[in-house]
C-alpha positions in Angstrom: -26.2 -19.7 -10.3 -23.2 -20.1 -12.5 -21.7 -17.3 -14.5 -20.2 -17.9 -18.0 -16.5 -17.6 -18.3 -16.8 -14.6 -20.7 -19.0 -12.8 -18.1 -16.5 -13.6 -15.3 -13.7 -12.1 -17.3 -15.7 -8.9 -18.0 -16.6 -8.6 -14.3 -13.0 -9.2 -13.3 -11.8 -6.5 -15.7 -14.4 -4.0 -14.5 -13.6 -4.6 -10.9 -9.8 -4.2 -11.5 -10.4 -1.0 -13.5 -12.5 0.5 -10.6 -10.2 -0.8 -7.9 -7.9 1.6 -6.0 -4.3 1.6 -7.2 -1.8 -0.6 -5.4 1.2 1.4 -4.1 4.8 0.7 -4.9 7.0 -1.5 -2.7 8.0 0.3 0.5 10.8 -1.9 1.6 13.5 0.3 0.2 12.1 3.3 2.2 12.0 1.2 5.3 15.5 -0.1 4.8 16.7 3.5 4.2 15.1 4.8 7.4 16.5 1.9 9.5 20.0 2.4 7.9 20.0 6.1 8.7 18.9 5.5 12.3 21.6 2.8 12.7 24.1 5.3 11.3 23.2 8.0 13.7 23.3 5.5 16.6 26.7 4.1 15.6 28.3 7.5 15.1 26.6 8.8 18.3 25.4 11.9 16.7 22.1 13.6 16.2 20.5 13.9 12.7 20.5 17.2 11.1 17.2 19.0 10.3 17.6 18.0 6.7 18.1 14.4 7.6 15.1 14.5 9.9 13.0 16.0 7.1 14.0 13.3 4.7 13.2 10.6 7.2 9.9 12.1 8.0 9.0 12.3 4.3 9.9 8.6 3.8 7.7 7.7 6.8 4.8 9.8 5.6 5.1 8.1 2.2 5.0 4.8 4.0 1.9 5.9 5.9 0.1 6.9 2.7 1.0 3.6 1.0 -0.4 1.7 4.0 -3.6 3.6 3.8 -3.9 2.8 0.1 -3.3 -0.9 0.8 -6.0 -0.8 3.5 -8.4 0.9 1.1 -7.7 -1.6 -1.6 -8.3 -4.5 0.9 -11.7 -3.0 1.9 -12.6 -2.5 -1.7 -11.9 -6.1 -2.7 -13.5 -7.5 0.5 -16.7 -5.6 -0.2 -16.7 -6.7 -3.9 -16.2 -10.3 -2.9 -19.0 -10.2 -0.4 -21.3 -8.6 -2.9 -20.4 -11.3 -5.4 -20.7 -14.3 -3.1 -23.7 -13.2 -1.1 -25.7 -11.6 -4.0 -29.5 -12.0 -3.7 
């Protein structure tokens, strides 16, 4: 069963509209945490409670972004299966 191009576009737009948001890039957060950890190691000092709070917040943000990506992956996989294996 073939779907017309116009119908495919409508379906694609609908799926994208209903899809979970894709999070921002997390590489800057990862680089920041690694840089801070290296800084503490090189200076042989322990991070302050403020620095630990900042690092923890960055890592929690990374965790939530990873969960959002996982959710998005499940969404698109389920939609693809429904589309490909429709009865």
